[in-house]
N, C-alpha and C positions, 0 to 999 in steps of 0.2 A: 553142452554140459561142461566140457573142458574149459571153456572160456570163463564160465561162472566159477569153477574151482580155482583156476589160476587167478582170477580177479580177487576172490576171497583170500587166497593165500598171499597175494601181493598186499592186500589191505592189512592183513594180520602182521606181515613183515614190516610194514611201514608205520604201524601203530607203536608209539613210544611205550616202553615198559614203565611200569610204575616205579617211581624213585623214592628214596627215603624222604624227600621233600613233600611227597604226596601223602605220606602217612599221617593219620589223624591220631593225636595223643591227647590225654587229659592228665594234668598234674595238679595235685593238691598243693595249695600255697598259702603262706601267711601274708599278712599285709606287708611285713618287712621284706619278704622275698619278692613279692610283686613289685615293690618299690625298687628293689635292686634290678629286677628284670627290665623295668622301664629305663632306669639309669644306664643300663648296659647298651641301650640304643641311642644314647645322646648323639646328636648329629642327624638323626632321622626323626620323622614325625611318627608318633606312636598313638594308635587309636585302639581303645579298649571297649568292646561291646559288652555291657553288663546285662546279664539276663539270668534266668533260672528255669529249670525244667517245667515247673507248673505254671509258667507265665505264657498264656496263649498269645498275647500281642508280641512277646519276645520271640516266640517260635515262628510267628507269621513273618516277622521282620528279618529273621536270621538269614534266609537265603539271599536277601538283597544286600545284607552286610557282607556276606561272602563275595558278592559281586563287587562291592567297593574294594575289598582286598585285592581281588584279581585285576581290577582296573588300575589300581594305583601302586601295587607292590613294586613294580619296576621303576617307579618314580621316587622311591625312598620311603614309602609308607610301611610301617611295621604294624600289622594288625594282630590283635589278641582278642580272645573271648574270655569272659570271666563269669562263671556261675557264682552268684552272690550268696547262695545258701549252703552252709556247711552240711545241713541235713541231706542235701543231694549226694553227699559222699556215700550214703547208704544205698543210693541208686546209681552208683558210678557207671555200671554197665549200660543202663538206660541213657544216661547222659552221653556216654561215649558213642552209643548207637545213633543217637540223634545227630551228634557232631559229624560222625562218619557219613551218614546219609546226606548231610548238607555239604560234604566235601570241604570241611573246615581244616584244611591243611596249613594251619598256622598255630602259634602257641595258644593252647586252651588250658585255662586254669579254673580251679574251683576253690573257693576260700575254705580254709580249715581252721581259722582262728576262732576265738570266742566271739560271741555276737557283739560285745561292746567295742572291740577293736575294729570289727567290720563296720559297725554303725559310725564310728568316728571317720573311717576312710570314706564311706559313702557321703557323710555330711561335708567333709572337706572338699570333695570333688562334685558335689551336687548330684549325686547318683542314688538318692534315697528311693526313688521310684523306678522300677524296671519296666520296660527297657530303657536303658540310658547309655550314653556314650561319653567316655572320658578321653580327652585328647591332650597330648603333650607336644609342644613344638620342638624344633631342632635343638633348642637350648635346654630342653628337658623341663620347660616350664608348662604348668597346666594352663590350658586355653579353654575358656568356656565356649561351648557350642552355641552359635547365635540362635536367638529365639525363633527367627524365621525358619531355621532348620528344625530345631527341637520340637516345635509345635505342629509340624506337618504330620498328619494322621495316615496318609496313604504311604504304605511301605516303599513302593517304587519311587515316588516323588521324594520321600524322605532320603532314601539312599542317593538319589541323583543330586539333591541339594547338599547333602553331606559331602559327597565326592567333589562337587564344585568348590565348596568351602575349603576342603582339605587341599585342593590344588593350590589355593592361595598360600597356605602354610608351607606346602612343599616348595613353592617358588621362593620363599624367604631363605636366604643363605646364612 
């Protein structure tokens, strides 16, 4: 019994405490402020996962997107999530609960603009249909996700292909 107690105590002592970096937060944002957030990371590759709470395919894919973040963050990938629907602000607690359950410890935004501004942003970056991913290279330029990646239906294969493609962007200096 003592061995079990000591082993458990040792495991607890060796488990890292949660840090501020592990905290999941959700911030309402305008198109202009999101653009500034992306620009602040010039020199890194920025990947934005566009989704919304009522989108079943988005929610199915999300854990795999968290995996892409974990896999490539150390290589210079800045991962963000973006809830496209301002109406989800009314359900902010439910959105935050979902993000927390997924371990989404990266910048999480929810659009707060009027729909016409959001529509223009989505059209500009070809993110009209969620789920979608918007990517900016190290120069801060939008880079279209290759069709071979974007057309993949299996969430795990999609995330794997996306990560492999992102590695090519990360390799560019």
